[in-house]
C-alpha positions as CSV (number, residue, x, y, z in Angstrom):
1,X,-87.8,-26.2,51.5
2,X,-85.3,-29.0,52.4
3,X,-81.7,-27.9,52.4
4,X,-79.6,-28.9,49.4
5,X,-77.5,-32.0,50.1
6,X,-73.8,-31.2,50.6
7,X,-71.4,-32.9,48.3
8,X,-68.4,-34.5,49.8
9,X,-65.1,-33.0,48.7
10,X,-61.8,-34.8,48.5
11,X,-59.0,-33.3,50.6
12,X,-56.5,-31.2,48.5
13,X,-53.1,-32.8,48.2
14,X,-50.2,-30.5,48.0
15,X,-47.9,-31.3,45.0
16,X,-45.1,-29.3,46.5
17,X,-42.1,-31.3,47.8
18,X,-41.6,-28.8,50.7
19,X,-41.4,-30.3,54.1
20,X,-44.3,-29.1,56.2
21,X,-43.4,-26.3,58.5
22,X,-40.4,-25.2,56.4
23,X,-40.2,-22.4,53.8
24,X,-39.9,-23.6,50.2
25,X,-36.4,-23.0,48.7
26,X,-36.1,-20.2,46.2
27,X,-36.2,-21.1,42.5
28,X,-32.8,-20.9,40.8
29,X,-32.4,-17.6,39.1
30,X,-31.7,-17.8,35.4
31,X,-28.5,-16.1,34.3
32,X,-28.8,-13.6,31.4
33,X,-27.7,-14.8,28.0
34,X,-24.8,-12.4,27.7
35,X,-23.2,-14.0,30.8
36,X,-23.2,-17.5,29.4
37,X,-20.3,-19.1,27.8
38,X,-20.3,-20.8,24.4
39,X,-20.8,-24.3,25.8
40,X,-23.6,-23.1,28.0
41,X,-25.3,-21.4,25.1
42,X,-25.1,-24.6,23.1
43,X,-26.6,-26.6,25.9
44,X,-29.4,-24.1,26.5
45,X,-30.2,-23.9,22.8
46,X,-30.4,-27.7,22.6
47,X,-32.6,-28.0,25.6
48,X,-35.0,-25.3,24.3
49,X,-35.1,-27.1,20.9
50,X,-36.1,-30.4,22.6
51,X,-38.9,-28.6,24.5
52,X,-40.2,-26.9,21.3
53,X,-40.1,-30.2,19.4
54,X,-42.0,-32.0,22.2
55,X,-45.7,-32.6,21.1
56,X,-46.9,-32.1,24.7
57,X,-49.4,-29.2,25.0
58,X,-48.0,-25.9,26.2
59,X,-49.2,-22.4,26.3
60,X,-48.6,-20.0,23.4
61,X,-46.9,-17.5,25.7
62,X,-44.3,-20.1,26.8
63,X,-43.6,-21.1,23.2
64,X,-43.2,-17.5,22.2
65,X,-40.8,-16.9,25.1
66,X,-38.7,-19.9,24.1
67,X,-38.6,-18.8,20.5
68,X,-37.5,-15.4,21.5
69,X,-34.8,-16.9,23.7
70,X,-33.6,-19.1,20.9
71,X,-33.2,-16.1,18.6
72,X,-31.2,-14.3,21.3
73,X,-29.0,-17.3,21.8
74,X,-28.3,-17.7,18.1
75,X,-27.4,-14.0,17.8
76,X,-25.1,-14.3,20.8
77,X,-23.4,-17.4,19.4
78,X,-22.9,-15.6,16.1
79,X,-21.1,-12.7,17.7
80,X,-18.9,-14.9,19.9
81,X,-18.0,-17.5,17.3
82,X,-17.5,-14.9,14.6
83,X,-15.3,-12.6,16.6
84,X,-13.3,-15.6,17.8
85,X,-12.7,-16.8,14.3
86,X,-11.6,-13.3,13.2
87,X,-9.2,-13.1,16.2
88,X,-7.8,-16.5,15.3
89,X,-7.3,-15.4,11.7
90,X,-5.5,-12.2,12.9
91,X,-3.2,-14.3,15.1
92,X,-2.2,-16.4,12.1
93,X,-1.6,-13.3,9.9
94,X,2.1,-12.7,9.0
95,X,3.4,-9.5,7.5
96,X,6.7,-9.5,5.6
97,X,8.5,-6.8,3.6
98,X,8.6,-8.8,0.4
99,X,5.3,-10.8,0.4
100,X,3.0,-8.3,2.0
101,X,0.4,-9.7,4.3
102,X,-0.5,-13.4,4.3
103,X,-3.6,-14.8,6.0
104,X,-3.7,-18.5,6.8
105,X,-7.4,-19.2,6.5
106,X,-8.2,-22.4,8.4
107,X,-11.0,-24.7,7.6
108,X,-14.2,-23.8,9.5
109,X,-14.4,-25.8,12.7
110,X,-17.3,-28.2,13.3
111,X,-19.8,-27.2,15.9
112,X,-20.2,-29.5,18.9
113,X,-23.9,-29.8,18.4
114,X,-24.6,-30.8,14.8
115,X,-28.2,-29.9,15.2
116,X,-27.3,-26.2,15.8
117,X,-26.2,-24.1,12.9
118,X,-26.0,-20.5,14.0
119,X,-26.7,-18.1,11.2
120,X,-23.8,-16.0,10.2
121,X,-24.6,-12.3,10.1
122,X,-23.8,-10.2,7.0
123,X,-21.4,-8.0,9.0
124,X,-19.2,-11.0,9.9
125,X,-19.1,-12.2,6.3
126,X,-18.2,-8.6,5.1
127,X,-15.3,-8.5,7.6
128,X,-14.0,-11.8,6.5
129,X,-14.2,-10.9,2.8
130,X,-12.3,-7.6,3.5
131,X,-9.7,-9.4,5.6
132,X,-9.1,-11.9,2.8
133,X,-8.9,-9.3,0.1
134,X,-6.6,-7.0,2.1
135,X,-3.3,-8.7,1.2
136,X,-3.7,-8.5,-2.6
137,X,-5.1,-5.0,-2.5
138,X,-2.3,-3.7,-0.3
139,X,0.4,-5.5,-2.3
140,X,-0.4,-3.6,-5.5
141,X,2.1,-0.8,-6.1
142,X,0.7,2.6,-6.8
143,X,3.2,4.8,-8.7
144,X,1.2,7.9,-7.9
145,X,2.1,7.8,-4.2
146,X,4.9,9.9,-2.9
147,X,6.4,7.3,-0.6
148,X,10.2,6.5,-0.9
149,X,12.1,3.4,-0.3
150,X,15.3,3.4,1.8
151,X,17.4,3.2,-1.4
152,X,15.7,6.2,-2.9
153,X,16.0,8.2,0.2
154,X,19.7,7.4,0.5
155,X,20.2,8.4,-3.1
156,X,18.4,11.7,-2.7
157,X,20.5,12.5,0.4
158,X,23.7,11.7,-1.4
159,X,22.8,13.9,-4.3
160,X,21.9,16.8,-2.0
161,X,25.2,16.3,-0.1
162,X,27.2,16.3,-3.4
163,X,25.5,19.4,-4.6
164,X,26.3,21.2,-1.3
165,X,29.9,20.1,-1.5
166,X,30.1,21.3,-5.1
167,X,28.7,24.7,-4.2
168,X,31.2,25.0,-1.3
169,X,34.1,24.2,-3.5
170,X,33.0,26.7,-6.1
171,X,32.7,29.4,-3.5
172,X,36.2,28.6,-2.2
173,X,37.6,28.6,-5.7
174,X,36.0,32.0,-6.4
175,X,37.5,33.4,-3.1
176,X,40.9,32.0,-4.0
177,X,40.8,33.7,-7.4
178,X,39.9,37.0,-5.8
179,X,42.6,36.6,-3.1
180,X,40.2,36.6,-0.3
181,X,41.0,34.6,2.9
182,X,39.3,31.2,3.3
183,X,37.9,30.1,6.7
184,X,40.2,27.7,8.5
185,X,43.1,28.1,6.0
186,X,46.6,28.8,7.3
187,X,48.9,30.5,4.8
188,X,52.7,31.0,5.0
189,X,54.3,34.4,4.4
190,X,55.0,33.6,0.8
191,X,51.5,32.4,0.1
192,X,50.0,35.4,1.9
193,X,52.0,37.7,-0.3
194,X,51.0,35.9,-3.4
195,X,47.3,36.0,-2.3
196,X,47.6,39.8,-1.7
197,X,49.2,40.3,-5.1
198,X,46.4,38.2,-6.8
199,X,43.8,40.3,-4.9
200,X,45.3,43.6,-6.1
201,X,45.5,42.4,-9.8
202,X,42.3,40.5,-9.9
203,X,39.9,41.3,-12.8
204,X,36.4,39.8,-12.4
205,X,34.9,37.8,-15.2
206,X,31.3,38.0,-16.4
207,X,30.3,35.0,-14.2
208,X,31.8,36.7,-11.2
209,X,29.9,39.9,-11.9
210,X,26.6,37.9,-12.2
211,X,27.3,36.2,-8.9
212,X,28.0,39.5,-7.2
213,X,24.9,41.0,-8.6
214,X,22.8,38.2,-7.2
215,X,24.3,38.5,-3.7
216,X,24.2,42.3,-3.4
217,X,21.1,44.2,-2.5
218,X,20.2,47.9,-2.0
219,X,20.2,47.5,1.7
220,X,24.0,46.9,1.7
221,X,24.6,50.2,-0.1
222,X,25.1,53.0,2.5
223,X,24.3,55.7,-0.2
224,X,20.7,54.4,-0.3
225,X,20.0,54.5,3.4
226,X,18.8,58.2,3.4
227,X,17.0,58.3,0.1
228,X,13.4,59.4,0.4
229,X,11.0,59.4,-2.6
230,X,8.9,62.0,-0.8
231,X,11.6,64.2,0.4
232,X,10.1,67.7,0.3
233,X,12.1,69.5,2.9
234,X,9.8,68.9,5.8
235,X,10.3,66.0,8.0
236,X,7.3,63.6,7.8
237,X,5.1,66.1,5.9
238,X,4.0,66.3,2.3
239,X,3.5,69.6,0.5
240,X,0.1,69.8,-1.2
241,X,0.1,72.2,-4.1
242,X,-3.0,74.5,-4.3
243,X,-5.6,73.8,-6.9
244,X,-5.4,75.7,-10.2
245,X,-9.2,76.4,-10.2
246,X,-10.4,79.6,-8.6
247,X,-13.1,79.1,-6.0
248,X,-13.2,82.7,-4.8
249,X,-16.8,83.0,-6.1
250,X,-17.9,80.0,-3.9
251,X,-15.9,80.5,-0.7
252,X,-14.8,83.9,0.5
253,X,-12.7,84.8,3.5
254,X,-13.0,88.2,5.2
255,X,-9.3,89.0,5.6
256,X,-10.2,92.1,7.8
257,X,-11.4,89.8,10.5
258,X,-8.5,87.4,10.3
259,X,-5.5,88.8,12.2
260,X,-3.1,86.6,10.3
261,X,-3.6,84.7,7.2
262,X,-3.2,81.0,7.8
263,X,-4.0,79.9,4.2
264,X,-2.0,82.4,2.1
265,X,1.3,84.2,2.2
266,X,1.6,87.0,4.8
267,X,0.8,90.5,3.7
268,X,3.4,93.1,3.1
269,X,2.4,95.4,6.1
270,X,3.1,92.5,8.5
């Protein structure tokens, strides 16, 4: 059987641009999405969009990878741009005592790439709405709260001071009527004699008696120091009276075997 004719094959041409005898340079390593800046994210998103719009044939795995990358880029842009806008709004927020909090809301900035419109998440929209509504909500006065202004606090302090001063003057006047000495007061000989005379001839009024009753207590009375409600003649012991019922038919004690009665009175022969 004659051998099959051999087909001539064309020599394989290398499509690599590597110089023969040298190692090919490493491929540039792609940076992760979270390390890219806003401008780099815009550029990468636009490049992927052009690749996806190209009608040239491509594998489904490559298209799926680019679509996933586009979604991640849009989410990252939403976070960066949304947080940046909130920070700018907070920087332009002014708080005053009379007007509450004012938020200068700027017009939304235009994106560098008009073809890219990053979707705004619901969380960012909620934060913006709460931030815009914070000033009118916080400015409403709630009468049920227990907060005081500076004027109200000063007025309460003045009323308390006036009440203390009035009580002090009433106490001094009461001592002066009784002829008692007042702390820090220096009297002449004539005034001291008049004070003693007033003290000896003083007759208390009903209001003075009521004040003395409020100030006095049983602990200040020496006659009540040694009173004891259970004073029975034995220090620290209570006398227990015997029962009226007769339990001799239930419990009996042989007195002949007991040298000394410890429950009853001693016998006459002892």
